[in-house]
C-alpha positions as CSV (number, residue, x, y, z in Angstrom):
1,M,0.1,0.2,-0.2
2,A,2.7,2.4,0.7
3,T,4.4,1.5,-2.9
4,V,0.8,2.4,-4.1
5,D,0.3,5.9,-1.9
6,A,4.0,6.8,-3.7
7,L,3.1,5.8,-7.5
8,R,-0.4,8.3,-6.7
9,R,1.6,11.4,-5.0
10,D,4.2,11.1,-8.2
11,G,1.6,10.8,-10.5
12,R,2.0,7.5,-12.1
13,L,-1.4,6.1,-11.9
14,T,-4.4,7.5,-14.3
15,E,-7.8,6.5,-15.1
16,A,-8.5,4.6,-18.1
17,G,-11.5,3.1,-19.0
18,G,-12.8,2.8,-15.4
19,H,-9.8,1.3,-14.1
20,L,-6.7,2.8,-12.3
21,C,-3.6,1.9,-14.3
22,L,0.1,3.2,-14.6
23,R,0.5,5.7,-17.0
24,D,3.5,4.4,-18.2
25,P,3.8,0.4,-17.4
26,S,7.7,0.5,-18.9
27,A,9.1,2.7,-16.3
28,P,10.1,1.1,-13.1
29,I,8.0,1.2,-10.0
30,L,10.5,1.7,-6.7
31,L,10.1,0.2,-3.4
32,P,9.2,3.0,-0.5
33,S,12.6,4.5,1.4
34,G,11.4,3.5,4.1
35,H,10.8,-0.7,3.5
36,P,12.7,-2.8,5.8
37,L,14.9,-3.7,3.3
38,T,16.2,-0.5,2.1
39,V,16.6,0.1,5.6
40,R,18.6,-3.2,6.2
41,L,20.9,-2.4,3.5
42,H,21.6,0.9,4.6
43,A,22.5,-0.5,7.6
44,Y,25.9,-2.2,6.2
45,G,27.2,1.0,5.0
46,V,28.5,3.2,2.0
47,D,30.5,0.3,0.7
48,A,27.3,-2.7,1.0
49,V,25.1,0.5,-0.9
50,R,27.8,0.7,-3.7
51,L,28.1,-2.8,-4.2
52,A,24.3,-3.7,-4.2
53,T,23.5,-0.7,-6.6
54,M,26.4,-2.2,-9.1
55,A,24.3,-5.6,-8.8
56,S,21.1,-3.3,-10.2
57,V,22.7,-1.6,-13.1
58,A,25.0,-4.2,-14.8
59,R,25.3,-8.0,-15.0
60,F,27.0,-8.8,-11.8
61,G,28.4,-12.1,-10.8
62,L,31.4,-13.7,-7.6
63,A,33.5,-13.3,-10.2
64,D,33.2,-9.4,-11.2
65,L,34.0,-8.9,-7.1
66,P,38.0,-8.5,-7.7
67,L,37.2,-5.8,-10.7
68,F,34.2,-4.0,-8.3
69,A,36.9,-3.8,-5.6
70,T,39.8,-2.7,-7.6
71,A,37.2,0.0,-10.0
72,T,36.1,1.5,-6.2
73,L,39.9,1.7,-4.7
74,G,38.3,-1.4,-1.7
75,D,39.2,-4.5,-0.3
76,P,38.4,-8.1,-2.6
77,D,38.2,-9.9,0.7
78,G,36.6,-6.8,2.7
79,H,33.6,-6.7,-0.2
80,G,33.0,-10.4,-0.4
81,A,32.3,-10.4,3.3
82,I,29.6,-8.0,2.6
83,L,28.5,-9.9,0.0
84,D,27.9,-12.8,2.1
85,D,25.7,-10.7,4.6
86,L,23.5,-9.2,2.1
87,V,22.9,-12.7,0.5
88,E,22.4,-13.6,4.2
89,A,19.8,-11.1,5.1
90,G,18.3,-11.3,1.8
91,V,19.1,-8.0,0.1
92,L,20.7,-10.0,-2.8
93,V,20.0,-13.0,-4.2
94,A,22.5,-15.3,-5.7
95,D,22.2,-17.8,-8.6
96,R,23.6,-21.2,-8.8
97,L,25.6,-19.6,-11.7
98,G,27.3,-17.2,-9.6
99,G,25.5,-14.3,-10.8
100,I,24.2,-11.5,-8.3
101,R,20.8,-9.6,-8.5
102,P,19.1,-7.3,-5.9
103,Q,15.7,-9.4,-4.2
104,S,13.5,-7.4,-6.0
105,R,13.5,-5.0,-9.6
106,A,11.6,-2.6,-7.1
107,L,14.9,-2.8,-4.8
108,A,17.2,-2.4,-8.0
109,A,15.0,0.5,-8.9
110,R,15.1,2.4,-5.4
111,L,19.1,2.2,-5.6
112,V,19.1,3.7,-9.0
113,H,16.8,6.6,-8.2
114,D,18.7,7.1,-4.7
115,A,22.5,7.1,-6.2
116,G,21.3,9.5,-9.3
117,P,22.4,9.2,-12.9
118,Q,26.0,10.6,-12.0
119,A,26.6,8.7,-9.4
120,V,26.0,5.3,-11.6
121,A,27.9,7.0,-14.4
122,R,30.9,7.2,-12.2
123,L,30.9,3.9,-11.4
124,H,30.8,2.6,-14.4
125,R,33.3,4.6,-15.6
126,A,35.8,3.4,-13.0
127,C,35.1,-0.1,-13.7
128,A,35.8,0.3,-17.5
129,A,38.9,2.1,-16.7
130,A,40.2,-1.0,-14.4
131,L,38.8,-3.1,-17.3
132,F,41.0,-0.6,-19.6
133,R,44.2,-0.9,-17.3
134,R,44.0,-4.9,-17.5
135,T,43.8,-4.8,-21.3
136,G,46.7,-2.1,-21.1
137,A,49.0,-4.2,-18.9
138,G,48.6,-7.7,-21.1
139,D,45.2,-9.2,-18.9
140,R,42.2,-10.6,-20.3
141,A,39.4,-8.6,-19.7
142,D,35.8,-9.7,-20.7
143,R,35.2,-7.1,-24.0
144,A,31.2,-7.8,-23.3
145,T,31.8,-6.5,-19.7
146,L,33.8,-4.0,-20.7
147,A,31.4,-2.8,-23.6
148,D,28.7,-2.8,-21.0
149,H,30.3,-0.3,-18.9
150,V,31.3,1.9,-21.7
151,T,28.3,2.4,-22.8
152,S,26.4,2.9,-19.2
153,A,28.9,5.5,-18.5
154,G,27.4,7.5,-21.2
155,A,29.5,10.9,-21.4
156,A,31.5,10.0,-18.3
157,V,33.7,8.6,-20.5
158,P,35.6,11.0,-23.3
159,P,35.3,10.1,-26.7
160,D,37.7,8.1,-28.2
161,R,38.3,6.5,-31.6
162,R,40.2,3.5,-30.4
163,T,36.8,2.6,-28.2
164,A,34.6,3.1,-31.1
165,R,36.4,0.2,-32.5
166,T,36.5,-1.8,-29.6
167,L,32.8,-1.5,-29.0
168,L,32.2,-1.7,-32.9
169,S,33.8,-5.1,-33.0
170,T,32.2,-6.4,-29.6
171,A,28.7,-5.5,-31.0
172,A,29.9,-7.4,-34.3
173,R,29.8,-10.6,-32.5
174,A,27.3,-10.2,-30.7
175,T,24.6,-9.1,-33.0
176,E,22.9,-12.4,-33.9
177,R,23.4,-13.7,-30.2
178,E,22.5,-10.5,-28.2
179,P,20.7,-8.1,-30.8
180,D,19.9,-5.9,-27.8
181,R,23.1,-5.8,-25.8
182,A,24.8,-4.8,-29.4
183,A,22.7,-1.8,-30.3
184,H,23.4,-0.6,-26.9
185,W,26.8,-0.9,-28.0
186,L,26.9,0.3,-31.4
187,S,25.0,3.8,-30.2
188,A,28.0,4.2,-27.7
189,A,30.2,3.4,-30.7
190,L,28.7,6.0,-32.9
191,R,29.2,8.9,-30.5
192,H,32.8,7.3,-29.4
193,C,33.8,7.7,-33.4
194,D,33.6,11.1,-33.4
195,G,32.0,11.3,-37.0
196,D,35.0,9.8,-38.3
197,D,34.7,7.6,-41.7
198,T,32.8,4.5,-39.9
199,A,29.9,6.7,-38.8
200,G,28.0,6.1,-41.6
201,D,28.2,2.4,-41.4
202,I,27.7,2.5,-37.8
203,Q,24.3,4.5,-38.0
204,A,23.1,2.2,-40.4
205,R,23.9,-1.1,-38.7
206,L,22.6,0.5,-35.3
207,L,19.7,1.7,-37.1
208,R,18.8,-1.3,-38.4
209,L,19.6,-3.4,-35.2
210,L,16.7,-1.1,-33.4
211,V,13.9,-1.8,-35.9
212,R,15.2,-5.6,-35.6
213,T,14.8,-5.6,-31.8
214,G,11.6,-3.5,-31.6
215,Q,13.4,-0.5,-30.1
216,F,11.1,2.4,-31.6
217,T,11.3,4.9,-28.8
218,R,15.3,4.6,-28.8
219,L,14.9,4.7,-32.7
220,T,13.1,7.9,-32.3
221,A,16.3,9.2,-29.9
222,E,18.5,8.1,-32.2
223,V,17.3,9.5,-35.7
224,D,16.9,13.1,-33.7
225,R,20.5,12.6,-32.5
226,I,21.8,11.7,-36.2
227,A,20.1,14.8,-37.4
228,A,21.9,16.7,-35.1
229,R,25.3,15.7,-35.9
230,G,24.3,16.3,-39.8
231,V,23.6,13.4,-42.3
232,P,25.3,12.7,-45.5
233,T,23.1,13.0,-48.7
234,A,24.0,8.8,-49.0
235,G,22.3,8.4,-45.5
236,H,18.9,10.5,-46.1
237,A,17.3,7.4,-47.4
238,D,18.1,5.5,-44.2
239,L,17.3,8.4,-42.2
240,A,14.0,8.9,-43.9
241,A,13.0,5.5,-43.3
242,A,14.0,5.4,-39.5
243,A,12.1,8.4,-39.5
244,L,8.9,6.7,-40.7
245,L,9.0,3.8,-38.5
246,A,9.9,6.2,-35.5
247,T,6.5,7.8,-36.0
248,L,4.5,5.3,-36.8
249,H,5.4,3.6,-33.7
250,T,5.4,6.4,-31.4
251,G,2.2,8.5,-33.0
252,R,4.7,11.7,-32.7
253,P,5.6,13.8,-35.2
254,L,8.7,14.2,-36.4
255,S,11.3,16.9,-34.7
256,P,11.9,19.9,-36.8
257,R,15.6,19.3,-36.7
258,V,14.8,16.2,-38.1
259,R,13.0,17.6,-41.1
260,A,15.4,19.9,-41.8
261,A,17.9,17.1,-41.9
262,L,16.0,15.6,-44.3
263,A,15.9,18.6,-46.6
264,G,12.8,18.9,-48.1
265,P,9.7,17.0,-48.8
266,D,9.9,13.1,-48.5
267,P,6.7,10.8,-49.2
268,M,8.1,8.4,-46.0
269,V,7.5,11.5,-43.8
270,A,4.6,12.1,-45.1
271,F,3.0,8.8,-45.0
272,G,4.2,9.1,-41.4
273,D,2.2,12.4,-40.7
274,A,-0.7,11.4,-42.1
275,W,-1.2,7.5,-41.1
276,P,-1.0,7.9,-37.2
277,A,-3.1,11.2,-36.8
278,G,-6.0,9.3,-39.2
279,T,-5.9,12.1,-41.9
280,P,-6.3,11.3,-45.5
281,I,-3.2,9.7,-47.8
282,P,-2.9,10.1,-51.0
283,V,-3.8,6.6,-53.4
284,T,-1.4,7.3,-55.7
285,D,2.3,5.6,-55.1
286,P,5.1,7.9,-54.7
287,P,8.7,7.9,-55.7
288,V,10.8,6.8,-53.0
289,A,14.8,6.2,-52.9
290,D,15.5,2.9,-51.5
291,A,16.9,1.9,-48.0
292,S,18.4,-0.6,-46.3
293,L,15.7,-0.5,-43.7
294,L,13.2,-0.3,-46.0
295,T,13.2,-0.5,-50.0
296,A,10.8,1.3,-51.8
297,H,8.7,-1.6,-53.2
298,E,8.2,-2.2,-49.2
299,F,7.3,1.0,-48.6
300,A,4.7,0.7,-51.3
301,T,3.3,-2.6,-50.2
302,V,3.1,-1.2,-46.4
303,R,1.1,1.9,-47.4
304,R,-1.5,0.0,-49.7
305,A,-2.2,-3.1,-47.1
306,L,-2.9,0.1,-44.8
307,T,-5.0,2.3,-47.5
308,G,-5.8,0.0,-50.5
309,G,-6.0,-3.9,-49.1
310,A,-3.0,-4.8,-51.5
311,G,-1.3,-7.9,-51.1
312,D,-2.2,-11.5,-50.1
313,D,-4.9,-12.5,-47.5
314,P,-3.0,-12.2,-44.0
315,L,-1.5,-8.9,-45.5
316,V,-5.1,-7.5,-46.3
317,R,-6.5,-9.2,-43.0
318,A,-3.5,-7.2,-41.2
319,G,-4.4,-3.8,-42.9
320,S,-8.1,-4.0,-42.4
321,L,-7.5,-4.1,-38.7
322,G,-5.0,-1.2,-38.7
323,D,-2.6,-3.6,-36.8
324,L,0.6,-1.9,-38.2
325,A,3.2,-4.2,-35.9
326,L,1.5,-7.0,-38.3
327,V,1.7,-5.4,-41.4
328,L,5.3,-4.5,-41.1
329,R,6.0,-8.1,-40.0
330,L,4.7,-9.6,-42.7
331,V,6.5,-7.4,-45.1
332,L,10.1,-7.3,-43.4
333,G,9.9,-10.7,-41.9
334,D,11.2,-11.4,-38.5
335,S,14.8,-11.3,-39.4
336,R,14.3,-7.3,-40.2
337,Y,11.4,-6.4,-37.6
338,G,10.4,-6.7,-33.9
339,V,7.3,-6.5,-33.0
340,P,7.5,-3.7,-30.0
341,V,7.4,-4.5,-25.9
342,D,5.0,-1.4,-25.1
343,G,3.5,1.5,-26.4
344,A,0.3,1.6,-28.5
345,V,1.1,0.0,-31.6
346,A,2.1,-3.2,-29.2
347,A,-0.5,-2.8,-27.0
348,Y,-2.7,-2.9,-30.4
349,H,-1.0,-5.7,-31.8
350,R,-1.7,-7.4,-28.4
351,L,-5.2,-6.6,-27.9
352,H,-5.8,-8.3,-31.7
353,E,-3.3,-11.5,-29.9
354,H,-6.2,-11.5,-27.3
355,R,-9.3,-11.3,-29.2
356,A,-7.8,-14.4,-31.4
357,R,-7.7,-16.2,-28.7
358,G,-11.2,-15.2,-27.4
359,D,-9.5,-13.7,-24.1
360,L,-11.6,-10.5,-23.6
361,A,-10.6,-9.5,-20.5
362,G,-7.2,-9.2,-22.6
363,V,-8.5,-7.3,-25.4
364,L,-10.0,-4.7,-22.2
365,S,-6.3,-4.7,-20.7
366,A,-4.6,-4.2,-24.0
367,A,-7.2,-1.1,-25.0
368,R,-6.7,0.7,-21.9
369,E,-3.0,0.3,-22.5
370,A,-3.0,1.5,-25.7
371,N,-5.2,4.8,-24.2
372,L,-2.3,5.4,-21.4
373,T,-0.8,8.5,-23.5
374,D,-1.1,11.9,-23.8
375,L,-1.8,11.5,-27.5
376,P,-5.4,10.4,-27.5
377,D,-6.7,12.0,-30.8
378,R,-4.4,10.2,-32.4
379,L,-5.7,6.7,-34.8
380,V,-4.3,3.5,-32.8
381,P,-5.8,4.8,-29.5
382,R,-9.0,5.6,-30.9
383,L,-9.4,2.0,-32.4
384,A,-8.4,0.4,-29.2
385,R,-11.5,2.0,-27.7
386,L,-13.7,0.4,-30.3
387,W,-12.6,-3.1,-30.3
388,A,-12.7,-2.7,-26.3
389,A,-16.5,-1.4,-26.9
390,E,-17.2,-4.7,-28.9
391,A,-15.6,-6.8,-25.9
392,L,-17.6,-5.2,-23.6
393,A,-20.8,-5.6,-25.4
394,L,-20.1,-8.9,-26.0
395,R,-20.0,-9.5,-22.2
396,G,-23.2,-8.0,-21.3
397,Q,-21.8,-4.4,-20.7
398,R,-23.5,-2.3,-23.1
399,E,-23.8,1.1,-21.0
400,A,-19.7,1.2,-20.6
401,A,-19.7,-0.2,-24.6
402,A,-21.4,2.6,-24.9
403,E,-19.1,5.3,-23.4
404,W,-16.2,3.9,-25.0
405,L,-18.3,4.0,-28.2
406,R,-19.1,8.1,-27.8
407,S,-15.5,8.8,-27.5
408,V,-14.6,7.9,-30.9
409,P,-15.8,10.1,-34.1
410,A,-18.3,8.8,-36.5
411,D,-16.3,10.0,-39.1
412,P,-13.4,8.1,-41.5
413,P,-11.3,6.4,-41.0
414,Y,-13.2,5.1,-37.5
415,A,-17.0,5.5,-39.2
416,A,-16.7,1.4,-40.6
417,L,-15.6,-0.1,-37.4
418,R,-17.9,2.2,-35.0
419,W,-21.0,1.2,-37.1
420,W,-20.1,-2.5,-36.8
421,V,-19.3,-2.5,-33.2
422,S,-22.6,-0.7,-32.5
423,N,-24.8,-3.4,-34.8
424,G,-23.2,-6.2,-34.0
425,P,-24.7,-9.0,-31.7
426,G,-26.7,-7.7,-28.7
427,W,-27.5,-4.1,-30.3
428,E,-30.5,-5.8,-32.6
429,P,-32.2,-3.4,-34.5
430,G,-36.2,-2.6,-33.6
431,D,-38.6,-2.4,-36.0
432,A,-38.4,-2.5,-40.4
433,A,-37.7,1.5,-40.5
434,D,-35.3,0.9,-38.0
435,V,-33.5,-1.9,-40.3
436,R,-33.8,0.7,-43.1
437,E,-31.8,3.4,-41.2
438,R,-29.5,1.3,-40.0
439,L,-28.7,-0.3,-43.8
440,A,-28.6,2.9,-44.8
441,A,-25.9,4.2,-42.3
442,G,-23.7,1.3,-43.0
443,W,-23.6,1.9,-46.8
444,R,-23.3,5.6,-46.2
445,A,-20.0,4.7,-43.7
446,Y,-18.5,2.2,-46.4
447,E,-19.0,5.2,-49.6
448,A,-17.2,7.6,-46.8
449,H,-14.7,5.3,-46.8
450,L,-14.4,4.7,-50.1
451,S,-13.8,8.5,-51.0
452,Y,-11.4,8.8,-47.9
453,G,-9.3,6.2,-49.0
454,S,-9.3,4.1,-45.8
455,V,-9.7,0.2,-45.1
456,L,-10.3,0.3,-41.4
457,G,-12.9,-1.7,-40.4
458,V,-14.3,-2.4,-44.2
459,E,-14.3,-6.0,-44.2
460,Q,-16.4,-6.1,-40.8
461,L,-18.9,-3.7,-42.0
462,L,-19.1,-5.3,-45.5
463,V,-19.7,-8.7,-43.6
464,R,-22.4,-7.4,-41.2
465,L,-24.5,-5.1,-44.1
466,A,-24.7,-9.1,-45.6
467,E,-25.8,-10.5,-42.4
468,L,-28.4,-7.5,-41.4
469,G,-29.6,-7.3,-44.9
470,A,-30.4,-11.3,-45.3
471,R,-31.9,-11.4,-42.1
472,Y,-33.8,-8.4,-41.9
473,A,-34.4,-7.1,-46.2
474,P,-33.4,-10.3,-48.5
475,G,-33.6,-8.9,-51.8
476,T,-33.3,-5.1,-51.4
477,P,-31.1,-3.2,-53.6
478,S,-28.6,-2.5,-50.8
479,L,-27.8,-6.0,-50.5
480,R,-25.2,-6.9,-52.4
481,V,-21.8,-8.4,-52.9
482,P,-18.8,-6.3,-53.2
483,D,-17.0,-7.6,-56.7
484,G,-13.7,-5.8,-55.4
485,T,-14.1,-3.4,-58.5
486,G,-13.9,0.3,-57.2
487,G,-13.4,-0.8,-53.8
488,P,-11.2,-2.3,-51.2
489,R,-9.7,-6.1,-51.3
490,L,-11.2,-8.7,-49.2
491,T,-9.7,-11.7,-47.9
492,T,-11.2,-14.8,-49.3
493,E,-12.8,-15.7,-45.8
494,A,-14.8,-12.6,-45.9
495,E,-15.9,-12.5,-49.9
496,S,-16.9,-16.3,-49.2
497,L,-18.8,-15.6,-45.8
498,I,-20.4,-12.5,-47.9
499,H,-21.5,-14.7,-50.4
500,A,-22.7,-17.3,-48.2
501,L,-24.8,-14.8,-46.5
502,V,-26.3,-12.9,-49.2
503,E,-26.8,-16.2,-52.0
504,R,-27.2,-18.8,-49.1
505,D,-24.8,-20.8,-50.4
506,A,-23.7,-23.8,-48.3
507,A,-20.4,-24.4,-49.9
508,A,-19.3,-20.9,-49.5
509,A,-20.3,-20.8,-46.0
510,E,-18.3,-24.2,-45.6
511,R,-15.2,-22.6,-47.1
512,S,-15.4,-19.3,-44.9
513,V,-15.4,-21.4,-42.1
514,E,-13.0,-23.6,-42.7
515,Q,-10.8,-20.8,-43.5
516,T,-11.4,-18.7,-40.2
517,R,-11.0,-22.1,-38.0
518,A,-7.7,-22.7,-40.0
519,R,-6.5,-19.7,-38.7
520,G,-7.0,-20.3,-35.1
521,H,-9.5,-17.1,-34.6
522,R,-12.0,-17.8,-31.7
523,L,-13.9,-14.7,-31.8
524,D,-13.9,-14.5,-35.9
525,L,-15.2,-18.2,-35.8
526,W,-17.9,-17.0,-33.3
527,H,-19.2,-14.0,-35.3
528,A,-19.5,-16.3,-38.6
529,T,-21.0,-19.2,-37.1
530,L,-23.6,-17.2,-35.3
531,A,-24.2,-15.2,-38.9
532,L,-24.8,-17.8,-40.4
533,G,-26.6,-19.3,-37.8
534,H,-29.2,-16.6,-38.1
535,T,-29.4,-16.3,-42.1
536,A,-29.0,-20.5,-43.7
537,E,-31.8,-22.3,-44.1
538,D,-30.7,-25.6,-42.1
539,A,-29.4,-23.0,-38.5
540,G,-29.2,-26.1,-36.4
541,P,-25.2,-27.6,-37.2
542,W,-24.2,-23.5,-37.7
543,L,-25.6,-22.4,-34.0
544,R,-24.6,-25.4,-32.3
545,Q,-21.3,-24.4,-33.7
546,A,-21.2,-21.0,-32.1
547,Y,-22.6,-22.1,-28.5
548,E,-19.7,-24.5,-28.5
549,V,-17.2,-22.1,-29.4
550,A,-19.1,-19.4,-26.9
551,R,-18.4,-22.1,-24.7
552,T,-14.7,-21.1,-25.0
553,L,-14.8,-17.7,-24.2
554,D,-14.9,-15.4,-21.0
555,A,-18.2,-13.9,-22.0
556,A,-21.4,-15.8,-20.8
557,A,-23.5,-13.0,-23.1
558,T,-22.1,-15.2,-25.8
559,R,-23.9,-18.0,-24.8
560,T,-27.0,-16.3,-24.2
561,V,-26.8,-14.1,-27.5
562,V,-26.6,-18.1,-29.4
563,A,-29.3,-19.0,-26.7
564,T,-31.7,-16.4,-28.0
565,A,-30.8,-17.0,-31.6
566,M,-31.6,-20.9,-31.1
567,R,-35.3,-20.2,-29.9
568,R,-36.0,-17.7,-32.6
569,R,-35.0,-20.2,-35.5
570,G,-36.4,-23.4,-33.7
571,V,-33.5,-25.1,-32.6
572,P,-33.4,-27.3,-29.9
573,P,-31.1,-26.1,-27.2
574,P,-28.0,-27.9,-26.0
575,Q,-28.1,-30.9,-24.3
576,T,-26.7,-30.9,-20.8
577,R,-24.2,-33.2,-20.2
578,G,-24.6,-35.9,-18.0
579,A,-24.6,-35.2,-13.9
580,R,-20.8,-34.5,-12.4
581,P,-19.9,-34.9,-8.7
582,A,-20.5,-31.2,-7.0
583,L,-17.6,-29.0,-7.1
584,S,-15.8,-28.9,-3.7
585,A,-15.8,-25.2,-2.0
586,I,-11.4,-25.4,-2.6
587,E,-12.2,-25.7,-6.4
588,L,-14.8,-23.2,-6.7
589,Q,-12.8,-20.5,-5.1
590,I,-9.8,-21.4,-7.3
591,I,-12.2,-21.3,-10.5
592,E,-13.6,-17.7,-9.1
593,L,-10.0,-16.5,-8.8
594,L,-9.2,-17.5,-12.0
595,R,-11.8,-15.2,-13.5
596,G,-10.1,-12.4,-12.0
597,G,-7.0,-13.2,-13.4
598,R,-5.1,-14.7,-10.8
599,T,-2.0,-16.7,-11.2
600,N,-1.5,-20.0,-9.1
601,R,1.2,-18.1,-7.2
602,Q,-1.3,-15.3,-6.4
603,I,-4.5,-17.9,-6.1
604,A,-2.0,-20.1,-3.8
605,A,-0.5,-17.0,-1.4
606,R,-5.1,-16.4,-1.4
607,L,-6.2,-19.7,-0.4
608,R,-3.0,-20.2,2.1
609,L,-1.9,-23.5,-0.4
610,S,1.1,-24.3,-2.1
611,E,1.5,-24.1,-5.7
612,K,1.8,-27.4,-6.2
613,T,-1.4,-28.3,-4.5
614,V,-3.3,-25.5,-6.7
615,E,-1.7,-27.0,-10.0
616,N,-2.7,-30.6,-8.9
617,H,-6.4,-28.7,-8.3
618,L,-6.6,-27.8,-12.0
619,T,-5.0,-30.5,-13.2
620,R,-8.1,-32.7,-11.7
621,L,-10.7,-29.8,-12.9
622,F,-9.1,-30.3,-16.3
623,A,-9.4,-34.1,-16.4
624,R,-13.2,-33.9,-15.4
625,T,-14.3,-31.3,-17.4
626,G,-12.7,-32.0,-20.1
627,L,-11.8,-28.0,-21.1
628,R,-7.7,-27.9,-22.1
629,S,-6.9,-24.3,-20.4
630,R,-7.1,-21.9,-17.7
631,V,-9.5,-19.2,-20.0
632,E,-12.1,-22.2,-20.9
633,L,-12.7,-23.3,-17.6
634,A,-12.6,-19.5,-16.3
635,A,-15.7,-19.1,-19.0
636,A,-17.4,-22.2,-18.2
637,S,-17.4,-21.8,-14.5
638,L,-20.1,-19.6,-15.6
639,D,-22.4,-22.8,-17.0
640,R,-23.7,-24.9,-14.6
641,D,-24.1,-27.1,-17.6
642,V,-20.4,-27.8,-18.0
643,L,-19.0,-28.0,-14.4
644,G,-22.5,-29.6,-12.6
645,A,-21.8,-26.8,-10.3
646,V,-24.5,-24.5,-8.7
647,S,-22.8,-21.1,-7.6
């Protein structure tokens, strides 16, 4: 609670979607200064604090004690005794390989904060100097450790071209094995080369590594630093590509310094300005120069995927969702592009991974994270809110869903997806006039997207238009199958589903559903089988499939929607399974905690059991229910027909 109070005081907590969230999940959380661990550490004196701080900021092990003692002018035996005391006191932890680390990341963050950046840099500089003395005397020194200390010391180590060569050769050996670490060393090498002939090569290698490892916040900073140093003409293409990738991922416009360094308008920069803001993008392909980060052909493919539905089915699908990370991964491949680990684009990519698994709680969590930004009016946070509204509606929380919907403009590039959500399951139309207005509004949204040049949500909109038209207004002129001319390209899966809905084509329905099933997308499979259950002549098989999929989702409302459709179409309700032994009180508590997203360790702590006991209970529950995962078990706990247990 003291940690939570400190986070509140420091402005680290904010409200998002009715939940209290960390404003910046990637920023370290500090242990309170008065915590027993910090008090215990300071009782051992300055050398103990310094040693624990070193273990917090570097890869540190027993073998590094002599180096640390030399760097800090201490006694190796004395430091060894201090280390023993700190491990005994539980402040530091020693692993089986001889590594030493603080007892928790929060303690490490506290130590680094208390020491301050200058003191930490001096500590690294002292270690780097000790290693340089070793190599100068002909002794062996670990080059990776030396590179780590030089890099972390930053400006505390004066620029030196020999140091740049050392960093460069060390990075070259580690690029494939430890690309993250190599990127840090290349960044330091660029500072130490002092603009000599190797600067261009180091710069290009660094930019490629940052993209490959998904470090786009760092890429933004490096692009700005490169622009400040001056860019030779040969480096403009790489800088423009790096600037594009940086602004696409961060959502932030480029700095005036970068724009000036590019010496004039650039098509990549123009696209980077427009797409994150959700503003119209020209349809024509502008000429661009090839870059090692992104060739002209690759840029055109990315641009078309996000604006015109170009490419194969996976690329068309990723573009229609606005999943930038997936588009780039498909175009560049895993060896050149790394999905970022933080930021709105990363959260949005995870949102769709959760959605594919049918994890609606995960969808909502990722949507909240995508909106933890000071740029709420950008494209990605708004799209995340629309998918969150879908998840909330499927969980029966319509008021909360409507609130998310109201926070997003009704104009392109949001109009199609917004219409799709507000006309989905659980938002059934009323009378015939309501149906006509909804269909008309849907086609207006479609036409608006065509003129705007956006494919976001268009595929989903067309499928739902086909479903509503087939259900409520068959034979009307507004019900048509898009033929791909004069509009965005659709996936073959969506084309088959639309054809099945409009023409009552059973073979097309089977093709579409099999494609959806093959890519393992649970929520899309539920939507497709439910839509076919509403429209097919023989609704039973489709609605029974929809109900089986709904059993695996963490939303009881999805089963209610299917059950309602079964009653309307005269399909017998699913047969209940044979009676099962009632669940024990412990098992019911475990299931409830699972539904709350608790880990095995948290469940064990709450119920005062061992983790092994919790694992044994889960194993027995899986065997008794026939379910295969924690998500399925949590969802099925709401259905007495599955578990045979009365709440």
